[in-house]
Each structure stands twice: as C-alpha cells, then as structure tokens.
N, C-alpha and C positions, 0 to 999 in steps of 0.2 A: 650188354648191358651197358657200362660205359660209354661205349660210343653215345649210344640216346642219351642219359642227361648232358653230354658236351654238347652238344646239337641242340636242345634243352638252349642251354643259357649261355649260348652262345646265339640264339631268337629276339631272346629276350634284352636283351642291349643292345647296339649298336652303334658304336661312338661316332660318328660320321653317318650323319644321314642323306636322304638322298632332297639335292637342293632343293625342289621343286614343293616333298614336303618343308623346310629353312621356311621358302616362302611362305606356306599355307601354313602354319603355325604366326610365323609374323603377324601377316596377317589380321590373324583370328586373334593375335593377341591386343593387338593393334583398336581391331573394331567388335565388337564384348558383342553387341545386333546379328555380330555376317556370322553366317550357315559354315556348316562345312561341307556341304553339296557345294557353295556359293564361293568356298574357300579354293575347296579341290578342285568345280570346273575351271578358273581362272587359271588354273595353276597346271591346265591337263589333266586331271585325277581326278580320279569316281570317289565318291564319297565312301569306298569299302575302302578299295586302295589307298587312302589317305590316314585309317583310322587302320590298318592294316601297319603303315608304313612304320606307324605314331607307335603302334604298338610293340614293332621292331629293336625303334630307336631308345624311346623312352622309356623301355621297363614296364608298362601299366598302359591303361586303355585310355583316348584319345577324349575323356569327357572325366575320367578326378585332375588331369590336365587343367581340362577346360575347369574344372571344379574348384580350382585350387586355383587359378588368377582369377576365376569370381570374388573370393576371399581376399586376395590379397587387392582388388582392388577396394572392397571396402572397408575393410581395417586399415590400408591410409588416408582413408579417408571422414576415417574417425578418428584417428592419431596425432587428425586434422582437425578436432573441434567440431563439423561435419554430425547432422540429428544420424543416431540410428536407419530412422524411417530413409530416411534421401543417400545414404553408403549404401543401404541392401538395393534402392533402384539402381544408382552410374555404376557399382558394380555387375551385375547384370541379376540380377535377383526380382523376385514375382509381385511381395511385400518385405517387406521388416521381420514378420514371421519366418518365412520361409530362408530368410538368411539364418536366424535363430537358430532355427532348426537342424541347415547344415554346419553352420558352427558348433553346435552340441555335437552333436553327430563325430566330427570330424578330431576336433578337442577336446569335447568337455566341459568345455564354458560355448556360455550366449556371448556375444557381441557390450552387451552391460554388465560385465560382470571381470569382461574383459577393459571395456574405457575404465572399470573403478578400478581396475590393479594398474590400469599408466595415470593415474592420478597420482 
C-alpha cells in the first residue's frame, strides 16, 4: 500500500520536464491560438503524449495551465487599463462573458470586481 502511494506522488509532479515538453509549453505561452496538437507536432509529440507529459510535470491537466495563462494575459491587460471586452479577447476568451464566468469560477470574483479593487 505504501509503495502505491509513493508511486502516485512521484507521478504527479516531475521537476525536470522533457525538453520537448518545455518547448511545447513555451510555444503555447507565446502563441495563445496555437493548438496543443500543432505545438506537439512541431516538437515531435502527439497531443496525447503532450498532455500526459504536462500532467506528470505540472501535477495538473494541461487544460488548467492553459486557462491560467489566458487569465494571466487578460488580467495584465485589465490592470493596464484595457477594456474588459478587449482584454478578454486578447487573453484568448470567446468574449467578455466567457472571461467573467471563468474568473468567477476560478477566483470567486468577476473581472469588473477585480478592476474596482485595483483602483
């Protein structure tokens, strides 16, 4: 039983990522519209392999990492004074409502509420 627990823990977070995975993550961060499949293909990895490597390295699904990147981009724009609608689209969300729903689900506040707190 203890052996199994150690195995699960070690599979959750690998501090030294595959160099190809690092390239995929850099590409995805630099190009918000880039698909996981396209980024993986450029690195010689299938989408399934990218997702598995990312989960092992990050300790959570790649989709969550991508969502955090979107929120980060949009929040940076909001803090710089960009309108919420423009920040949402620039961050990679379909529209301002999608951005607001996602932010409320993740943080319990909307972008407008966060903007007021920044002022």
